[in-house]
C-alpha positions in Angstrom: 11.0 13.7 -12.9 9.3 15.1 -9.8 7.2 18.2 -10.4 7.2 21.3 -8.4 3.7 22.2 -7.1 3.6 25.1 -9.6 3.7 22.6 -12.4 0.7 20.6 -11.2 -2.8 20.9 -12.7 -4.9 23.6 -10.9 -7.5 22.1 -8.6 -11.2 22.9 -9.2 -12.9 25.5 -7.0 -14.7 22.8 -5.1 -11.5 20.9 -4.5 -9.7 24.1 -3.3 -12.6 24.9 -0.9 -12.5 21.4 0.6 -8.7 21.7 1.0 -9.1 25.0 2.7 -11.7 23.6 5.1 -9.3 20.8 6.0 -6.4 23.2 6.4 -8.5 25.1 9.0 -9.2 21.9 10.9 -5.4 21.1 10.9 -4.5 24.6 11.9 -7.0 24.5 14.8 -5.5 21.3 16.1 -2.0 22.7 15.9 -3.1 25.7 17.9 -4.9 23.5 20.4 -1.7 21.4 20.9 0.5 24.3 21.6 1.7 25.1 18.1 3.0 21.7 17.0 1.8 18.3 15.8 3.8 15.3 14.5 4.0 14.8 10.8 2.4 11.4 11.4 -0.7 13.2 12.8 -0.7 15.7 10.0 -0.5 12.8 7.5 -3.4 11.1 9.3 -5.6 14.2 9.0 -4.6 14.9 5.4 -5.5 11.4 4.3 -8.3 10.3 6.6 -10.1 13.3 8.2 -13.8 12.5 7.9 -15.3 13.9 4.7 -12.2 16.0 3.8 -9.2 13.7 3.9 -7.7 12.3 0.7 -9.2 8.8 1.2 -12.4 9.9 2.9 -13.3 12.6 0.5 -15.4 12.1 -2.7 -12.7 12.4 -5.4 -11.7 9.4 -7.5 -8.3 8.1 -6.4 -7.6 5.0 -8.4 -7.4 4.4 -12.2 -7.0 6.6 -15.2 -9.4 9.2 -13.8 -7.7 9.4 -10.4 -4.2 10.2 -9.2 -2.4 6.9 -9.6 -2.7 3.3 -11.0 -2.4 0.3 -8.7 -1.5 -3.2 -10.0 -5.1 -4.5 -10.0 -6.2 -1.5 -12.1 -3.7 -2.4 -14.8 -4.9 -6.0 -15.6 -7.0 -8.8 -14.0 -3.9 -11.0 -14.6 -2.5 -9.6 -11.4 -5.3 -10.9 -9.3 -5.3 -14.2 -11.1 -1.6 -14.7 -10.4 -2.0 -13.7 -6.7 -4.9 -16.1 -6.4 -2.5 -19.0 -6.9 -0.6 -18.0 -3.7 -3.8 -17.2 -1.8 -5.2 -20.6 -2.7 -2.1 -22.3 -1.2 -2.6 -20.4 2.1 -6.3 -21.1 2.3 -5.7 -24.8 1.7 -3.3 -24.8 4.7 -5.6 -22.7 7.0 -9.2 -21.7 6.6 -11.4 -20.5 3.7 -11.3 -16.8 4.7 -9.7 -13.9 2.8 -9.4 -10.5 4.5 -8.3 -7.6 2.2 -7.0 -4.5 4.0 -7.7 -1.3 2.1 -9.4 -2.7 -1.0 -9.1 0.5 -3.1 -11.5 0.4 -6.0 -12.6 -3.2 -5.3 -11.0 -4.4 -8.5 -8.6 -6.8 -6.7 -11.4 -8.3 -4.6 -13.4 -9.0 -7.8 -10.5 -10.5 -9.6 -9.4 -12.7 -6.7 -12.9 -14.0 -6.1 -13.3 -15.0 -9.7 -9.8 -16.5 -9.9 -10.2 -18.5 -6.7 -13.6 -19.8 -7.9 -12.1 -20.9 -11.2 -9.5 -22.9 -9.1 -12.3 -24.5 -7.2 -11.4 -22.8 -3.9 -13.5 -19.7 -3.6 -13.4 -18.6 0.1 -16.5 -19.0 2.2 -16.0 -15.4 3.4 -14.2 -12.4 1.8 -13.9 -9.6 4.3 -12.8 -6.1 3.4 -11.2 -3.8 6.1 -12.1 -0.3 4.9 -12.7 2.8 6.9 -13.6 5.1 4.0 -17.4 5.2 3.3 -16.7 6.6 -0.2 -14.4 3.8 -1.0 -16.8 1.2 0.5 -19.5 2.4 -1.9 -17.1 2.2 -4.9 -16.0 -1.3 -3.9 -19.6 -2.4 -3.6 -20.3 -1.1 -7.1 -17.2 -2.8 -8.5 -18.1 -6.1 -7.0 -21.7 -5.8 -8.1 -20.5 -5.3 -11.7 -17.6 -7.7 -11.9 -18.4 -10.4 -9.3 -22.1 -10.4 -8.6 -22.3 -14.0 -7.8 -20.2 -13.5 -4.6 -22.3 -10.8 -3.0 -23.4 -13.1 -0.2 -19.8 -13.9 0.8 -18.4 -10.3 1.0 -18.6 -8.2 4.1 -17.0 -5.0 5.2 -15.2 -4.5 8.5 -14.4 -1.3 10.4 -11.8 -3.1 12.6 -9.8 -6.3 12.6 -11.5 -9.4 14.0 -10.3 -10.5 17.4 -8.9 -13.8 16.0 -8.8 -15.1 12.4 -7.4 -17.9 10.3 -6.9 -17.7 6.6 -5.1 -15.2 4.3 -4.9 -11.5 4.8 -3.9 -9.5 1.7 -2.6 -5.9 1.9 -1.9 -4.4 -1.5 -0.4 -0.9 -1.4 -1.9 -0.2 2.1 1.3 0.2 4.2 2.8 3.1 2.2 -0.1 5.3 3.1 0.0 4.7 6.9 1.0 7.8 8.8 4.8 8.1 9.2 7.0 10.1 11.4 9.6 12.4 9.8 13.0 12.5 11.4 16.3 14.3 11.1 19.5 12.9 12.5 22.0 15.6 13.3 25.8 15.5 13.9 25.5 18.7 15.9 25.8 19.1 19.7 24.4 17.3 21.6 26.1 14.5 19.8 23.9 12.4 17.5 20.7 14.3 18.4 17.5 13.0 16.8 14.9 15.7 15.8 11.3 14.9 15.0 10.1 17.0 12.0 6.5 18.0 12.8 4.1 20.7 11.6 3.6 24.2 12.9 2.1 27.5 11.8 3.9 30.6 10.5 1.7 33.5 9.2 -1.2 31.1 9.1 0.7 28.7 6.8 1.6 25.1 7.5 5.4 24.8 8.0 7.9 22.2 9.1 8.8 22.6 12.8 11.2 20.4 14.8 11.5 19.2 18.3 13.7 16.6 20.0 12.5 13.0 19.4 11.7 11.0 22.5 10.1 7.7 23.6 9.3 4.9 21.1 10.3 7.1 18.1 13.7 8.0 19.6 14.4 4.3 20.4 13.4 3.2 16.8 15.4 6.0 15.2 18.5 5.2 17.3 18.3 1.6 16.2 18.5 2.4 12.5 21.8 2.2 10.5 21.9 6.0 9.8 25.0 8.1 9.3 24.2 11.7 10.4 23.4 14.2 9.1 20.4 12.4 7.5 16.6 12.9 7.0 14.1 10.1 6.6 10.9 8.5 7.9 10.1 6.0 10.6 6.6 4.4 10.5 5.7 3.3 14.0 2.1 2.8 12.7 3.2 0.1 10.2 5.1 -1.8 12.8 2.3 -1.6 15.3 -0.3 -2.7 12.7 1.7 -5.8 11.6 2.3 -6.8 15.2 -1.4 -6.5 15.9 -2.2 -8.6 12.9 0.3 -11.2 14.0 -1.2 -11.4 17.5 -4.7 -12.1 16.0 -3.6 -14.6 13.3 -4.3 -18.1 14.5 -3.3 -20.0 11.4 -2.6 -18.7 7.9 -0.5 -15.9 6.4 -0.3 -12.2 5.8 0.6 -11.3 2.2 1.8 -7.7 2.1 2.7 -6.0 -1.2 4.1 -2.5 -1.5 7.0 -0.4 -2.6 9.9 -0.3 -0.3 13.3 -1.8 0.7 15.1 -3.8 3.4 16.4 -1.5 6.1 20.1 -1.3 5.0 19.0 -0.1 1.6 16.2 2.2 2.7 18.5 4.1 5.1 21.5 4.2 2.8 23.4 7.5 2.7 22.5 8.0 -0.9 18.8 8.1 0.2 19.3 11.1 2.5 16.2 13.2 2.2 13.7 10.4 2.8 11.2 8.8 0.5 8.1 10.9 1.2 6.2 11.5 -2.0 2.8 13.0 -3.0 0.6 11.8 -5.9 -1.8 14.1 -7.8 -3.3 13.5 -11.2 -0.7 10.9 -12.1 2.1 13.3 -11.2 4.6 13.1 -8.3 5.6 16.0 -6.1 7.3 16.5 -2.8 5.2 19.2 -1.0 2.8 17.5 1.5 1.4 21.0 2.4 0.2 21.7 -1.2 -3.6 21.8 -0.9 -3.9 19.3 2.0 -6.4 16.5 1.2 -6.0 16.6 -2.6 -2.8 14.6 -2.9 -2.0 11.1 -1.7 1.0 11.1 0.7 3.2 8.0 0.8 6.6 6.7 2.0 8.6 3.6 1.3 8.1 0.6 3.5 10.8 -0.8 5.7 10.4 -4.5 5.0 12.9 -5.4 7.7 10.6 -3.7 10.2 7.7 -5.8 8.9 9.7 -9.0 9.3 10.7 -8.1 12.8 7.2 -7.1 13.9 5.8 -10.4 12.8 8.7 -12.5 14.0 8.6 -10.9 17.5 5.0 -12.0 17.9 5.6 -15.6 16.7 5.1 -15.5 13.0 7.4 -17.2 10.5 8.9 -15.1 7.6 7.7 -17.4 4.8 9.2 -15.4 2.0 10.4 -12.0 0.7 11.0 -11.1 -2.9 10.4 -8.6 -5.7 7.0 -8.3 -7.3 8.5 -9.5 -10.5 9.8 -12.7 -9.0 6.6 -13.3 -7.1 4.3 -12.9 -10.1 6.5 -15.0 -12.4 6.6 -17.7 -9.7 2.8 -17.5 -9.6 2.5 -18.1 -13.3 1.6 -14.7 -14.7 3.5 -15.4 -18.0 1.4 -18.6 -18.5 -1.8 -16.7 -17.6 -0.9 -14.1 -20.3 -0.5 -16.9 -22.9 -3.8 -18.4 -21.8 -5.5 -15.0 -22.2 -4.0 -14.7 -25.7 -5.3 -18.2 -26.7 -8.7 -17.5 -25.2 -9.0 -14.2 -27.1 -8.0 -16.0 -30.3 -11.1 -18.2 -30.2 -13.7 -15.8 -29.0 -16.7 -15.9 -31.5 -16.7 -12.9 -33.9 -13.3 -11.6 -32.9 -10.9 -13.8 -34.7 -7.6 -11.9 -35.3 -9.3 -8.6 -35.6 -8.3 -5.2 -34.2 -10.2 -5.6 -30.9 -8.3 -8.8 -30.1 -5.0 -7.4 -31.1 -5.5 -4.3 -29.0 -6.6 -6.3 -26.0 -3.5 -8.6 -26.3 -1.2 -5.6 -26.5 -2.8 -4.0 -23.5 -2.5 -7.2 -21.5 1.1 -7.6 -22.5 1.9 -4.0 -21.8 0.3 -4.2 -18.3 2.3 -7.4 -17.4 5.5 -5.6 -18.6 4.7 -2.8 -16.2 4.2 -5.2 -13.3 7.4 -7.2 -13.8 9.8 -4.8 -15.5 12.8 -3.7 -13.3 12.3 -0.2 -14.6 8.6 -0.1 -13.6 7.0 -1.9 -10.7 8.9 -5.2 -10.9 11.8 -4.3 -8.6 10.4 -1.3 -6.7 7.5 -3.3 -5.3 8.2 -6.2 -2.9 6.1 -9.0 -1.5 6.5 -10.5 2.0 4.7 -13.4 3.6 4.4 -13.8 7.3 2.6 -16.8 8.7 1.7 -19.3 11.4 1.1 -23.0 10.8 1.6 -22.8 7.0 4.1 -25.3 5.6 6.5 -24.0 3.0 7.8 -23.4 0.5 5.2 -20.9 -0.8 4.8 -20.9 -4.5 5.3 -17.2 -4.9 8.8 -17.4 -3.4 9.9 -20.7 -5.0 12.6 -18.8 -6.9 14.4 -15.6 -6.0 13.5 -15.5 -2.3 15.5 -12.7 -0.6 14.7 -13.4 3.1 18.5 -13.4 3.6 18.6 -9.7 2.5 16.3 -8.5 5.3 
């Protein structure tokens, strides 16, 4: 059930003050641009404005103490399973892993340890991260959980000009700025309106104007039956295309929640997929205390495939997270963890072991259950010079559905 903002926990005084400061910055930009900015620009400011945006501020985002849980926060088995696919890509390309948007750093630590256990630790592990606060947390996580790899990890502020290896993007695409669009059946026929942000009585409000340029072309190409409201992420398409141009040999592994185009823009999904996350609750008001909530939208996986294919990449696989993790052996990893716990000195079959087993089993269930993350989250692989089939897509590949 999606909560109304009134049902959400009250922010602290400091959080409210930071949000009000960000709101003033947004309002000033709206005024400077003639009373209107695109929703994509608003989302960019709300999430990434220096020092005040959701990802650039100082509050904790990931984990139990934050606003939402990502797969790596649930269990290290996620990173261990993903490592099997990453290892295959590294063997076919170069010993480099780039992680885009590494969150708390938990996935980096788990991947490095798992790849090392497989005898294929990368020579370099690069993290593309723009948030100074998140960089600091990632460094702390790696120091605690993967101290032996400190010399191999480096942080990037921009993509390398050229690279070979494996790029991993786990829940990074959904938080890229998206345009909000309304397709009308009013005169002029089939008009497309861009839903942006304006001001009314010093409050942030939705304000529309006719779409044009690249946004209009992208919106007109979608299988939408007007009237309809939804999102179009030009930023996601551009980012994947840019990655594709820079990839010499290897693969992009992109994991996020979303759908192929014909499902994402289905008539029953009228209203769009824009969601906000605050303290493990979901709401639909992106103007509620800007900077305090994460803002996301579902990924159009058909657009990802097209963006990569148009620049020469092969679509190496597309499937649900459940299929991908099962193909990568997460069930076997769970059994191995159970067996390992059973022989740890001093634990035997005591409560600590039993609790750990239950937590691991529960976490894996969340990752692969159709009612949890298993079906909602998808995995796509785009590559160049990597022979198939990839292990993660050996069963249940849905490329045909794109």
